N, C-alpha and C positions, 0 to 999 in steps of 0.2 A: 743678475745671477751670472756667475762666471762659468765658462765651459772648460773642458779639459785642456784645450789648446792654450787658452789664456792663462791658465794656472801654470802650465809647463813653460810658457813664454816668460812669465814672471820668475819662475824658478831658474830659468836660464840666465836671466839678468842677475839674480842673486848669486848664482854660481860664478859668473864672470867677475862680479865685484869681489867675491871671496877669493878667487884665484888671483886677482890683481893685487890684493893686499896680503896674500900669503907669501911670506918671505923665504920659506923653505922651498927652494927651487926643485929639489928632488920630489917632494910631495906634490907640487904644482904640476910637474910633468906626469906624475903617476895618475893624478886625477884627470888630466887632459887625455891621457892614453885610454883610461876607462871610458870617458865620454865618447872618444872616437870608436872604440871597439863596440860599444853597446848602442850607439845611435847612428853614427856614420855608416858602419858596416851592417846595420840591421836590415833584415828583409822587410820590415814594416815601413810602409810609406810614412806613417805618422812619426815614427822615430827619426827618419831621415829629415823630415820637415822640421822637427825640433832641433836637430843638429844644425840645420841652416839658420835657424833663429839664434842659436848659440854663436854661430860664426858672425852673424850680423852684429850682435852685441860685442863680440871679441874685436871686431874691426874698429869699434869706437873706443874701447878701453885699453887694449894692449898696444905695445910699441910695434913699430914697423918691423923690427928685427924678430920679435917674438912671433908675430903673425907669419912672417916669411918662412921661418924655420918650422913652426908647429902646425900651421893651418893651411897655408897655400899648397903644399905638396899634395894634399888629399882632395881639396875642394874641386879641382878641375875634373876629377873622375866622375862627378855627378852630372856632367854635361851629357853623358850617354845613359843616364838613368831611364828606366822603362816608364816611369810615371811623369806625365807632362807637367804636373804642378811642381814637382821637384826641379825640373829644368827651368820652369818659369821663375821660381823663387831664386834660383842660381843666377838667372839672367838679370833679375832686379838687383842682385848684390854685386854685379860686375863693376860698377863704378867705384864702390868702396874697396873692392879687391884691387882695382887698378891703382888706387892711391897708395896702396901698400907695397907696390912693386917698384923697386929702385931702377933707374934708367940703366945702370950698369949690370943688372941681373939678367943676362941674356937667356938663361934657361927658363926662368919663370916668364919672361916676356914672350918667348916663343909659345910656351904652354898657354898663356893668357890669350894670345892671338888665335891659336888653334881652337880654344874653347869658345871664343867669340864667333868664329866662323861656323862652328858646329851649331851653336845656338841660333845664329842668324838664319841658317839654312834648315832649321828644324821643320819637320812636316806639320807639326801642330802649330796652328796660327797663333794661339795664345802665347806660345813661347817666343816665336819670331817677332811678334808685334810689340814685345817689351821694348825692343830697340827702336821701333818706329814711334811708339808713344812718347819716348823721351828724346826724340830726334833733336830738338833744339838744344836741350840741356845736356843730354848724355852723348848722343851719337856724334855731334860735332866735336866735343872735347875728346872723345875716344878716337876719332879719326885723326885729329891733330896729334894726339899722343902716339898713335900707331905710326904716323909718318915721321914724327921726331925720333922715335926709337929706331927706325930703319934709316935714319939719316937722309931723308929726302928733303928737298928744299920746297917750302910752301910759298907760292907766289900769290 
């Protein structure tokens, strides 16, 4: 038997696939704005969690430019969310978000680094431990990315 979250997760996947194949750019942006207004800005923890699932699927299906323009500007605001599970889910998405940021995009690089610092220093251990759990795979790559973006020489 499927729960409500699993059904919404599947609906998010269907919506992302629909948006990907929708050729009417104006309609695509209108639907994306609706999703942002009703899920990202919602007071309901559950709706914000569904939005993060929508973002996770969007990172896999949409182009780097589309994600950069339509998703990345909002997503970093969730680093200060009052619900630890939202911040934890955001921390788990940081590797996928990092892949969508171009090296020449200084504004988003700075916002990404600020978000990582906020999440690493989170008082809730479940949030800050996400970076420790993925230390070999995530944190090392993230550290090299951070250094290369700031033009440091790695020896």
